[in-house]
C-alpha positions in Angstrom: -0.2 -43.2 -4.1 0.7 -39.6 -3.0 3.2 -37.8 -5.0 6.0 -35.7 -3.2 6.9 -32.0 -4.1 9.4 -31.4 -6.6 12.9 -30.6 -5.3 13.8 -26.9 -5.1 16.1 -25.8 -7.7 19.6 -24.4 -6.7 18.5 -20.8 -7.7 15.6 -21.1 -5.6 17.5 -22.4 -2.5 20.0 -19.6 -2.9 17.4 -16.9 -3.3 15.6 -18.4 -0.2 18.7 -18.3 1.8 19.5 -14.8 0.6 15.9 -13.7 1.8 16.5 -15.6 5.0 19.7 -13.7 5.9 18.1 -10.3 4.8 15.0 -10.7 7.1 17.3 -11.8 9.9 19.6 -8.8 9.6 16.4 -6.5 9.4 15.0 -8.3 12.6 18.5 -7.3 14.2 17.8 -3.6 13.6 14.5 -3.9 15.4 15.3 -2.9 18.9 13.3 -1.0 21.5 15.6 1.9 21.2 14.9 2.0 17.2 11.1 1.8 17.9 11.3 4.7 20.4 13.5 6.8 17.9 10.9 6.1 15.2 7.9 6.9 17.4 9.6 10.1 18.3 10.1 11.0 14.5 6.6 10.3 13.9 5.4 12.5 16.7 7.5 15.3 15.4 6.3 15.0 11.9 2.7 15.1 13.0 3.3 18.2 15.2 5.1 20.0 12.4 2.1 19.6 10.3 -0.5 20.5 12.9 -1.3 23.7 11.3 -2.3 21.9 8.0 -5.1 19.8 10.0 -8.8 20.0 9.2 -11.1 19.9 12.2 -13.3 16.8 11.4 -16.0 17.8 13.8 -17.1 20.5 11.4 -17.0 18.2 8.2 -19.3 15.6 7.2 -17.5 12.3 6.3 -19.1 9.2 5.2 -17.4 6.2 3.7 -20.1 5.6 1.1 -21.6 8.8 -0.4 -23.7 7.2 -3.0 -21.3 8.6 -5.8 -21.9 12.3 -4.9 -18.2 12.7 -5.3 -17.3 10.2 -7.8 -13.7 10.4 -9.3 -13.5 11.7 -12.9 -13.2 9.1 -15.5 -9.6 8.3 -16.7 -8.7 9.0 -20.4 -8.6 5.4 -21.2 -12.3 4.7 -19.8 -13.3 7.8 -21.7 -11.8 6.7 -25.0 -13.7 3.1 -24.6 -16.8 5.0 -23.9 -16.4 7.3 -27.0 -15.7 4.1 -29.0 -19.0 2.4 -27.9 -20.8 5.5 -28.5 -19.8 5.5 -32.1 -20.6 1.7 -32.4 -24.1 2.2 -30.9 -26.8 2.9 -33.6 
């Protein structure tokens, strides 16, 4: 005997409807004109910052560098390591 799902509460139904309306309104704002405008805005942003770019052809980049450039330990991790060192004989 399969059990059915519990009925949604009134609060859940109201929230779902509110989200549905919000998403519907957002979908109406996505037009080809709005996309072109945003695309132009992004291209201008990139162009304004062109002087700050680094030529990657002169740089060596690898996704995994075998921890040659590892991030510093956080204060929390450092504190835990210190506690462990004090506990170890």
